[in-house]
C-alpha angles and dihedrals in degrees: 000000000000124000135186092288087068093056095119093051090046090052091050091048091049092051090050093048092049093046088056087061093047095257119127128199131165121253091247090053090051090051090051090053093048092047090055090050090060091049097258118134091227144349094268091059093048092044090052091050092050088048093053091049094049091048092051088050094051107127090213091058091238115158129162124220130204114308114235112212119217111224121199116231133176105191124042095203093052091045089051093047089052105035100033103027101035107026094033099235124152129220110249097182142335133214134196128165089218145342095286098034128109118274123246112187141162121225126184146181131178095345097318115116126189130182113218115200139185092189109115096221099049102076143352118247113241095048124159128214136175119218118192113210148153125241097038094155092055090044091052092047090051092052093049091048089058091066092215104192095223102048144021104179120206128218109248123200107218097177103255095031146028117235139198115185126198132180120207123220090264093057094258110146122213118193110197109199135189117190114226 
C-alpha cells in the first residue's frame, strides 16, 4: 500500500489514468491533488513534510537548519530605520572589531534571522531573497500603517501564493510569500 512518500508516483499514475480517458492535467496539478488527498493544503507543504522525514531518517545523521542570509548594508542608521523601524525586527547582537570598523549584526523577527553586514566581502548589494511566512495580510497591513515614507508595499496575488515585496535602502529585495 502506498503512503505520502509515494506522492510523485501517485501523481504520475493519476495523470496516465486520466490521459487514457482523454483528460489532461499538468504534473503540478496532479501533485496538488495528491497532496490534498493526504490532508496537506498544497504540494509544497507535503513535500516539506516528506523532506523532513527523509532528513530525520538520514543514516549519517545529517540535518540542515534554517539558512541565515547575509545582507549588505552601507549605513547603519538607514538599515535600522528600515529593518527595525519599518519591518519590525529586533537586534539580537552586534559585532565590530573596533570602534571604527564595519558592523556585523543579527536582526530577527518571528523566527526569521538576517545578518546585516557593512563588510565589503560578505554579500553583494542588490540581492534577492524569498521568505515563506504565515499571516502575510496582517504583515502587509502593519507595514502600510507605519507610513514609511520610502515604501508602501502592496499585497500581490500570484496564483498559488500571496506576496509582499520590499526593497531596502541598499537595493536588497525581500519577497515575503504565503502559500495559499
